[in-house]
LODRENKOL-738123 format. One record per atom (N, C-alpha, C): residue number from 1; residue in three letters; chain; atom name; x, y, z. Coordinates in Angstrom, 1 decimal, m for minus. Each point is the difference from the previous one (the first is absolute). Layout:
BEGIN
(NUM, 'Ala', 'A', 'CA', (X, Y, Z))
...
***
This chain:
BEGIN
(1, 'Met', 'A', 'N', (61.6, 52.7, m66.8))
(1, 'Met', 'A', 'CA', (1.1, 0.7, m0.7))
(1, 'Met', 'A', 'C', (m0.7, 0.6, m1.3))
(2, 'Ala', 'A', 'N', (0.3, 1.3, m0.2))
(2, 'Ala', 'A', 'CA', (m0.5, 0.7, m1.2))
(2, 'Ala', 'A', 'C', (1.2, 0.6, m0.7))
(3, 'Thr', 'A', 'N', (m0.1, 0.0, m1.4))
(3, 'Thr', 'A', 'CA', (1.0, 0.5, m0.8))
(3, 'Thr', 'A', 'C', (m0.6, 1.0, m1.0))
(4, 'Asp', 'A', 'N', (0.6, 1.2, m0.1))
(4, 'Asp', 'A', 'CA', (m0.6, 1.0, m0.9))
(4, 'Asp', 'A', 'C', (0.7, m0.2, m1.4))
(5, 'Thr', 'A', 'N', (m0.4, 0.9, m1.0))
(5, 'Thr', 'A', 'CA', (0.5, m0.1, m1.4))
(5, 'Thr', 'A', 'C', (1.5, 0.3, m0.1))
(6, 'Glu', 'A', 'N', (0.6, 0.6, 1.0))
(6, 'Glu', 'A', 'CA', (1.4, 0.3, 0.0))
(6, 'Glu', 'A', 'C', (0.8, m1.1, 0.7))
(7, 'Gly', 'A', 'N', (m0.7, m1.0, 0.5))
(7, 'Gly', 'A', 'CA', (0.7, m1.1, 0.7))
(7, 'Gly', 'A', 'C', (0.2, 0.2, 1.5))
(8, 'Leu', 'A', 'N', (m0.5, 1.1, 0.5))
(8, 'Leu', 'A', 'CA', (0.1, 0.2, 1.4))
(8, 'Leu', 'A', 'C', (m0.9, m0.9, 0.8))
(9, 'Gln', 'A', 'N', (0.4, m0.5, 1.1))
(9, 'Gln', 'A', 'CA', (m0.8, m1.0, 0.8))
(9, 'Gln', 'A', 'C', (m0.2, 0.5, 1.4))
(10, 'Thr', 'A', 'N', (m1.2, m0.3, 0.5))
(10, 'Thr', 'A', 'CA', (m0.3, 0.2, 1.4))
(10, 'Thr', 'A', 'C', (m0.9, m1.1, 0.5))
(11, 'Ser', 'A', 'N', (0.0, m0.1, 1.3))
(11, 'Ser', 'A', 'CA', (m0.9, m1.0, 0.6))
(11, 'Ser', 'A', 'C', (m0.9, 0.6, 1.0))
(12, 'Ser', 'A', 'N', (m1.1, m0.6, 0.3))
(12, 'Ser', 'A', 'CA', (m1.0, 0.5, 1.0))
(12, 'Ser', 'A', 'C', (0.6, m0.2, 1.4))
(13, 'Ala', 'A', 'N', (m0.6, 0.7, 0.9))
(13, 'Ala', 'A', 'CA', (0.3, m0.3, 1.4))
(13, 'Ala', 'A', 'C', (m0.6, m1.4, 0.4))
(14, 'Pro', 'A', 'N', (0.7, m0.7, 0.9))
(14, 'Pro', 'A', 'CA', (m0.4, m1.3, 0.3))
(14, 'Pro', 'A', 'C', (m1.3, 0.0, 0.9))
(15, 'Ile', 'A', 'N', (m0.7, m1.1, m0.1))
(15, 'Ile', 'A', 'CA', (m1.2, m0.2, 0.8))
(15, 'Ile', 'A', 'C', (0.2, m1.3, 0.8))
(16, 'Ile', 'A', 'N', (m0.7, m0.2, 1.0))
(16, 'Ile', 'A', 'CA', (0.0, m1.2, 0.8))
(16, 'Ile', 'A', 'C', (m1.1, m1.0, m0.4))
(17, 'Val', 'A', 'N', (0.4, m1.2, m0.2))
(17, 'Val', 'A', 'CA', (m0.9, m1.1, m0.4))
(17, 'Val', 'A', 'C', (0.2, m1.1, 0.9))
(18, 'Thr', 'A', 'N', (m1.1, m0.5, 0.6))
(18, 'Thr', 'A', 'CA', (0.1, m1.2, 0.9))
(18, 'Thr', 'A', 'C', (m0.5, m1.2, m0.8))
(19, 'Val', 'A', 'N', (0.7, m1.1, 0.0))
(19, 'Val', 'A', 'CA', (m0.4, m1.2, m0.6))
(19, 'Val', 'A', 'C', (m0.3, m1.0, 1.1))
(20, 'Asn', 'A', 'N', (m1.2, m0.6, 0.0))
(20, 'Asn', 'A', 'CA', (m0.5, m0.9, 1.0))
(20, 'Asn', 'A', 'C', (m0.7, m1.2, m0.6))
(21, 'Asn', 'A', 'N', (0.8, m0.9, m0.6))
(21, 'Asn', 'A', 'CA', (m0.5, m1.2, m0.6))
(21, 'Asn', 'A', 'C', (m0.5, m0.9, 1.1))
(22, 'Pro', 'A', 'N', (m1.2, m0.6, m0.1))
(22, 'Pro', 'A', 'CA', (m0.4, m0.9, 1.0))
(22, 'Pro', 'A', 'C', (0.7, m1.3, 0.0))
(23, 'Ser', 'A', 'N', (0.3, m0.5, 1.2))
(23, 'Ser', 'A', 'CA', (0.6, m1.4, 0.1))
(23, 'Ser', 'A', 'C', (m1.1, m1.0, m0.3))
(24, 'Pro', 'A', 'N', (0.4, m1.2, m0.5))
(24, 'Pro', 'A', 'CA', (m1.0, m1.0, m0.2))
(24, 'Pro', 'A', 'C', (m0.5, m0.5, 1.3))
(25, 'Thr', 'A', 'N', (m1.2, m0.4, 0.0))
(25, 'Thr', 'A', 'CA', (m0.6, m0.6, 1.3))
(25, 'Thr', 'A', 'C', (m0.3, m1.5, m0.3))
(26, 'Thr', 'A', 'N', (0.1, m0.8, 1.1))
(26, 'Thr', 'A', 'CA', (m0.3, m1.4, m0.2))
(26, 'Thr', 'A', 'C', (m0.3, m0.6, 1.4))
(27, 'Ala', 'A', 'N', (m0.7, m1.1, 0.0))
(27, 'Ala', 'A', 'CA', (m0.3, m0.7, 1.3))
(27, 'Ala', 'A', 'C', (m0.2, m1.5, m0.3))
(28, 'Val', 'A', 'N', (0.4, m0.8, 0.9))
(28, 'Val', 'A', 'CA', (m0.2, m1.5, m0.1))
(28, 'Val', 'A', 'C', (m1.5, m0.2, 0.4))
(29, 'Leu', 'A', 'N', (m0.7, m0.7, m0.8))
(29, 'Leu', 'A', 'CA', (m1.4, m0.4, 0.2))
(29, 'Leu', 'A', 'C', (m0.2, m1.4, 0.5))
(30, 'Ile', 'A', 'N', (0.8, m0.9, m0.6))
(30, 'Ile', 'A', 'CA', (m0.1, m1.4, 0.3))
(30, 'Ile', 'A', 'C', (1.4, m0.5, 0.2))
(31, 'Pro', 'A', 'N', (0.4, m0.7, 1.0))
(31, 'Pro', 'A', 'CA', (m0.8, m0.4, 1.2))
(31, 'Pro', 'A', 'C', (m0.2, 1.2, 0.9))
(32, 'Ser', 'A', 'N', (m1.0, m0.2, 0.9))
(32, 'Ser', 'A', 'CA', (m0.3, 1.0, 1.0))
(32, 'Ser', 'A', 'C', (1.1, 0.1, 1.1))
(33, 'Asn', 'A', 'N', (0.1, 1.1, 0.7))
(33, 'Asn', 'A', 'CA', (0.9, 0.1, 1.1))
(33, 'Asn', 'A', 'C', (m0.2, m1.1, 1.0))
(34, 'Gly', 'A', 'N', (1.1, m0.6, 0.4))
(34, 'Gly', 'A', 'CA', (m0.1, m1.1, 1.0))
(34, 'Gly', 'A', 'C', (m0.3, m1.4, m0.5))
(35, 'Ala', 'A', 'N', (m0.2, m0.1, m1.3))
(35, 'Ala', 'A', 'CA', (m0.4, m1.3, m0.6))
(35, 'Ala', 'A', 'C', (1.2, m1.0, 0.2))
(36, 'Ser', 'A', 'N', (m0.4, m1.3, m0.1))
(36, 'Ser', 'A', 'CA', (1.0, m1.1, 0.0))
(36, 'Ser', 'A', 'C', (0.0, m0.6, m1.3))
(37, 'Gln', 'A', 'N', (1.2, m0.3, m0.5))
(37, 'Gln', 'A', 'CA', (0.2, m0.7, m1.3))
(37, 'Gln', 'A', 'C', (0.7, m1.3, 0.3))
(38, 'Ser', 'A', 'N', (m0.5, m1.0, m0.8))
(38, 'Ser', 'A', 'CA', (0.7, m1.3, 0.2))
(38, 'Ser', 'A', 'C', (m0.4, m0.9, m1.3))
(39, 'Gly', 'A', 'N', (0.9, m1.0, m0.2))
(39, 'Gly', 'A', 'CA', (m0.3, m1.0, m1.0))
(39, 'Gly', 'A', 'C', (0.2, 0.4, m1.4))
(40, 'Gly', 'A', 'N', (0.7, 1.0, m0.3))
(40, 'Gly', 'A', 'CA', (0.4, 0.3, m1.4))
(40, 'Gly', 'A', 'C', (m0.5, 1.3, m0.5))
(41, 'Ser', 'A', 'N', (m0.8, m0.1, m1.1))
(41, 'Ser', 'A', 'CA', (m0.3, 1.1, m0.8))
(41, 'Ser', 'A', 'C', (m1.1, 0.9, 0.6))
(42, 'Ala', 'A', 'N', (0.2, 1.3, 0.0))
(42, 'Ala', 'A', 'CA', (m0.9, 1.0, 0.6))
(42, 'Ala', 'A', 'C', (m0.2, 1.1, m1.0))
(43, 'Leu', 'A', 'N', (m1.2, 0.5, m0.1))
(43, 'Leu', 'A', 'CA', (m0.3, 1.2, m0.9))
(43, 'Leu', 'A', 'C', (0.4, 1.2, 0.8))
(44, 'Leu', 'A', 'N', (0.6, 1.0, m0.7))
(44, 'Leu', 'A', 'CA', (0.4, 1.3, 0.5))
(44, 'Leu', 'A', 'C', (m0.8, 1.0, m0.9))
(45, 'Asp', 'A', 'N', (m0.5, 1.0, 0.6))
(45, 'Asp', 'A', 'CA', (m0.7, 1.1, m0.7))
(45, 'Asp', 'A', 'C', (0.4, 1.3, 0.6))
(46, 'Ala', 'A', 'N', (0.2, 1.0, m0.9))
(46, 'Ala', 'A', 'CA', (0.3, 1.4, 0.5))
(46, 'Ala', 'A', 'C', (m0.8, 1.0, m0.9))
(47, 'Ser', 'A', 'N', (m0.3, 1.1, 0.6))
(47, 'Ser', 'A', 'CA', (m0.6, 1.1, m0.7))
(47, 'Ser', 'A', 'C', (1.2, 0.9, m0.3))
(48, 'Ala', 'A', 'N', (m0.2, 0.8, m1.0))
(48, 'Ala', 'A', 'CA', (1.0, 1.0, m0.4))
(48, 'Ala', 'A', 'C', (m0.6, 1.2, m0.8))
(49, 'Ser', 'A', 'N', (0.6, 1.2, 0.2))
(49, 'Ser', 'A', 'CA', (m0.6, 1.1, m0.8))
(49, 'Ser', 'A', 'C', (0.3, m0.2, m1.5))
(50, 'Ala', 'A', 'N', (m0.8, 0.8, m0.7))
(50, 'Ala', 'A', 'CA', (0.0, m0.2, m1.5))
(50, 'Ala', 'A', 'C', (1.4, 0.2, m0.6))
(51, 'Asp', 'A', 'N', (0.9, 0.8, 0.6))
(51, 'Asp', 'A', 'CA', (1.3, 0.3, m0.6))
(51, 'Asp', 'A', 'C', (1.0, m1.1, 0.2))
(52, 'Val', 'A', 'N', (m0.4, m1.1, 0.7))
(52, 'Val', 'A', 'CA', (0.9, m1.1, 0.3))
(52, 'Val', 'A', 'C', (0.2, m0.9, m1.2))
(53, 'Thr', 'A', 'N', (1.3, m0.3, m0.3))
(53, 'Thr', 'A', 'CA', (0.2, m0.9, m1.1))
(53, 'Thr', 'A', 'C', (0.7, m1.3, 0.4))
(54, 'Asn', 'A', 'N', (0.3, m0.2, 1.3))
(54, 'Asn', 'A', 'CA', (0.7, m1.2, 0.5))
(54, 'Asn', 'A', 'C', (m0.3, m0.2, 1.5))
(55, 'Val', 'A', 'N', (m0.3, m1.2, 0.3))
(55, 'Val', 'A', 'CA', (m0.3, m0.4, 1.4))
(55, 'Val', 'A', 'C', (0.8, m1.3, 0.3))
(56, 'Ser', 'A', 'N', (0.7, 0.0, 1.2))
(56, 'Ser', 'A', 'CA', (0.5, m1.3, 0.4))
(56, 'Ser', 'A', 'C', (m0.3, m0.1, 1.5))
(57, 'Phe', 'A', 'N', (0.0, m1.3, 0.4))
(57, 'Phe', 'A', 'CA', (m0.3, m0.3, 1.4))
(57, 'Phe', 'A', 'C', (1.2, m0.4, 0.7))
(58, 'Glu', 'A', 'N', (0.3, 0.5, 1.2))
(58, 'Glu', 'A', 'CA', (1.2, m0.3, 0.8))
(58, 'Glu', 'A', 'C', (m0.4, m0.5, 1.4))
(59, 'Thr', 'A', 'N', (0.9, m0.8, 0.6))
(59, 'Thr', 'A', 'CA', (m0.1, m0.4, 1.4))
(59, 'Thr', 'A', 'C', (1.2, 0.4, 0.7))
(60, 'Ser', 'A', 'N', (m0.1, 0.3, 1.2))
(60, 'Ser', 'A', 'CA', (1.2, 0.3, 0.9))
(60, 'Ser', 'A', 'C', (m0.3, m0.5, 1.4))
(61, 'Gly', 'A', 'N', (1.0, m0.3, 0.7))
(61, 'Gly', 'A', 'CA', (m0.1, m0.6, 1.3))
(61, 'Gly', 'A', 'C', (0.9, m1.2, 0.1))
(62, 'Gly', 'A', 'N', (0.3, m0.5, 1.2))
(62, 'Gly', 'A', 'CA', (0.8, m1.1, 0.2))
(62, 'Gly', 'A', 'C', (1.4, 0.2, m0.8))
(63, 'Thr', 'A', 'N', (0.3, m1.0, m0.8))
(63, 'Thr', 'A', 'CA', (1.3, 0.1, m0.8))
(63, 'Thr', 'A', 'C', (m0.2, 0.7, m1.3))
(64, 'Leu', 'A', 'N', (m1.2, 0.5, m0.3))
(64, 'Leu', 'A', 'CA', (m0.3, 0.6, m1.3))
(64, 'Leu', 'A', 'C', (0.1, 1.5, 0.1))
(65, 'Asn', 'A', 'N', (0.5, 0.6, m1.0))
(65, 'Asn', 'A', 'CA', (0.1, 1.5, m0.1))
(65, 'Asn', 'A', 'C', (m0.5, 0.4, m1.3))
(66, 'Asp', 'A', 'N', (m1.3, 0.5, 0.0))
(66, 'Asp', 'A', 'CA', (m0.6, 0.5, m1.2))
(66, 'Asp', 'A', 'C', (0.1, m1.0, m1.2))
(67, 'Arg', 'A', 'N', (m0.3, m1.2, 0.3))
(67, 'Arg', 'A', 'CA', (0.0, m1.1, m1.1))
(67, 'Arg', 'A', 'C', (m1.2, 0.1, m0.9))
(68, 'Val', 'A', 'N', (0.2, 0.1, m1.3))
(68, 'Val', 'A', 'CA', (m1.1, 0.0, m0.9))
(68, 'Val', 'A', 'C', (m0.5, m1.4, m0.1))
(69, 'Ile', 'A', 'N', (m1.3, m0.2, 0.3))
(69, 'Ile', 'A', 'CA', (m0.6, m1.3, m0.1))
(69, 'Ile', 'A', 'C', (m0.9, m0.2, m1.2))
(70, 'Ser', 'A', 'N', (m0.4, 1.1, m0.6))
(70, 'Ser', 'A', 'CA', (m0.8, m0.1, m1.2))
(70, 'Ser', 'A', 'C', (0.0, 1.4, m0.8))
(71, 'Gly', 'A', 'N', (m0.1, m0.1, m1.3))
(71, 'Gly', 'A', 'CA', (m0.3, 1.2, m0.7))
(71, 'Gly', 'A', 'C', (m1.6, 0.1, m0.1))
(72, 'Gly', 'A', 'N', (m0.4, 1.1, m0.3))
(72, 'Gly', 'A', 'CA', (m1.5, 0.2, m0.2))
(72, 'Gly', 'A', 'C', (m0.3, 0.2, m1.4))
(73, 'Phe', 'A', 'N', (m1.2, m0.3, m0.4))
(73, 'Phe', 'A', 'CA', (m0.4, 0.3, m1.4))
(73, 'Phe', 'A', 'C', (m1.4, 0.7, 0.1))
(74, 'Pro', 'A', 'N', (m0.2, 1.0, m0.8))
(74, 'Pro', 'A', 'CA', (m1.2, 0.8, 0.1))
(74, 'Pro', 'A', 'C', (m1.3, m0.8, m0.5))
(75, 'Thr', 'A', 'N', (m1.1, 0.1, 0.7))
(75, 'Thr', 'A', 'CA', (m1.2, m0.6, m0.4))
(75, 'Thr', 'A', 'C', (m1.1, 1.0, 0.3))
(76, 'Ile', 'A', 'N', (m1.3, m0.3, m0.3))
(76, 'Ile', 'A', 'CA', (m1.1, 0.9, 0.4))
(76, 'Ile', 'A', 'C', (m0.2, m0.1, 1.5))
(77, 'Tyr', 'A', 'N', (0.6, m1.0, 0.7))
(77, 'Tyr', 'A', 'CA', (m0.2, m0.2, 1.4))
(77, 'Tyr', 'A', 'C', (1.2, 0.6, 0.8))
(78, 'Gly', 'A', 'N', (0.9, 0.7, m0.6))
(78, 'Gly', 'A', 'CA', (1.2, 0.5, 0.6))
(78, 'Gly', 'A', 'C', (1.3, m0.7, m0.5))
(79, 'Trp', 'A', 'N', (1.0, 0.1, 0.7))
(79, 'Trp', 'A', 'CA', (1.3, m0.6, m0.4))
(79, 'Trp', 'A', 'C', (0.1, m1.4, 0.7))
(80, 'Leu', 'A', 'N', (0.0, m1.1, m0.7))
(80, 'Leu', 'A', 'CA', (0.0, m1.3, 0.6))
(80, 'Leu', 'A', 'C', (1.4, m0.7, m0.1))
(81, 'Gly', 'A', 'N', (0.2, m0.8, 1.0))
(81, 'Gly', 'A', 'CA', (1.3, m0.7, 0.1))
(81, 'Gly', 'A', 'C', (m0.3, m1.3, 0.6))
(82, 'Glu', 'A', 'N', (1.0, m0.9, 0.0))
(82, 'Glu', 'A', 'CA', (m0.2, m1.3, 0.7))
(82, 'Glu', 'A', 'C', (1.3, m0.3, 0.8))
(83, 'Trp', 'A', 'N', (m0.2, m0.5, 1.2))
(83, 'Trp', 'A', 'CA', (1.0, m0.2, 1.0))
(83, 'Trp', 'A', 'C', (0.0, m1.5, 0.4))
(84, 'Asn', 'A', 'N', (1.2, m0.6, m0.2))
(84, 'Asn', 'A', 'CA', (0.2, m1.4, 0.4))
(84, 'Asn', 'A', 'C', (0.6, 0.1, 1.4))
(85, 'Ser', 'A', 'N', (m0.9, m0.1, 1.0))
(85, 'Ser', 'A', 'CA', (0.5, 0.2, 1.4))
(85, 'Ser', 'A', 'C', (0.9, m1.1, 0.5))
(86, 'Thr', 'A', 'N', (0.1, m1.1, m0.7))
(86, 'Thr', 'A', 'CA', (0.9, m1.1, 0.5))
(86, 'Thr', 'A', 'C', (1.4, 0.4, m0.3))
(87, 'Ala', 'A', 'N', (0.3, 1.0, m0.8))
(87, 'Ala', 'A', 'CA', (1.3, 0.5, m0.3))
(87, 'Ala', 'A', 'C', (0.6, 0.9, 1.1))
(88, 'Val', 'A', 'N', (m0.8, 0.3, 1.0))
(88, 'Val', 'A', 'CA', (0.3, 0.9, 1.1))
(88, 'Val', 'A', 'C', (0.0, m0.8, 1.3))
(89, 'Pro', 'A', 'N', (1.1, 0.2, 0.9))
(89, 'Pro', 'A', 'CA', (m0.1, m0.7, 1.2))
(89, 'Pro', 'A', 'C', (m1.1, 0.4, 0.9))
(90, 'Asn', 'A', 'N', (m0.5, m0.9, 0.9))
(90, 'Asn', 'A', 'CA', (m1.1, 0.3, 0.9))
(90, 'Asn', 'A', 'C', (0.4, 1.2, 0.8))
(91, 'Gly', 'A', 'N', (m1.0, 0.9, 0.3))
(91, 'Gly', 'A', 'CA', (0.2, 1.2, 0.8))
(91, 'Gly', 'A', 'C', (m1.0, 1.0, m0.4))
(92, 'Thr', 'A', 'N', (0.2, 1.2, 0.6))
(92, 'Thr', 'A', 'CA', (m0.9, 1.1, m0.2))
(92, 'Thr', 'A', 'C', (0.8, 1.0, m0.9))
(93, 'Tyr', 'A', 'N', (m0.6, 0.5, m1.0))
(93, 'Tyr', 'A', 'CA', (0.6, 0.9, m1.0))
(93, 'Tyr', 'A', 'C', (m0.9, 1.3, m0.2))
(94, 'Asn', 'A', 'N', (0.7, 1.0, m0.5))
(94, 'Asn', 'A', 'CA', (m0.7, 1.1, m0.5))
(94, 'Asn', 'A', 'C', (m0.2, m0.2, m1.5))
(95, 'Leu', 'A', 'N', (m1.1, 0.2, m0.5))
(95, 'Leu', 'A', 'CA', (m0.3, m0.1, m1.5))
(95, 'Leu', 'A', 'C', (m0.4, 1.4, m0.5))
(96, 'Arg', 'A', 'N', (0.6, 0.5, m1.0))
(96, 'Arg', 'A', 'CA', (m0.3, 1.3, m0.6))
(96, 'Arg', 'A', 'C', (0.1, m0.1, m1.5))
(97, 'Asp', 'A', 'N', (m0.7, 0.9, m0.7))
(97, 'Asp', 'A', 'CA', (0.2, 0.1, m1.4))
(97, 'Asp', 'A', 'C', (0.7, 1.3, m0.3))
(98, 'Val', 'A', 'N', (0.8, 0.0, m1.0))
(98, 'Val', 'A', 'CA', (0.8, 1.1, m0.4))
(98, 'Val', 'A', 'C', (m0.5, 0.4, m1.4))
(99, 'Ala', 'A', 'N', (m0.4, 1.3, m0.2))
(99, 'Ala', 'A', 'CA', (m0.5, 0.4, m1.2))
(99, 'Ala', 'A', 'C', (0.9, 1.1, m0.6))
(100, 'Ser', 'A', 'N', (0.1, 0.0, m1.3))
(100, 'Ser', 'A', 'CA', (0.7, 1.0, m0.7))
(100, 'Ser', 'A', 'C', (m0.6, 0.4, m1.3))
***
């Protein structure tokens, strides 16, 4: 918008601008795919892109629907969490990390 000394205003013709902000990326590193957990505490580890400020670990399957099992905290080794597997019924589950 431009205004001259007499107060008259005009605006430019519009232009097209495309915004393409990258989505955060993340991956579970520990445990490995197909691993078995038993007996209590297990280490969880995830990688995440530099723009990530929060990571949580979730399981789903059986009677669980996207149940958060641990928060992650950033370290030089990635985002670490701890899972008490005794709090989950025996069975096969999907484990994923959610980054934001």
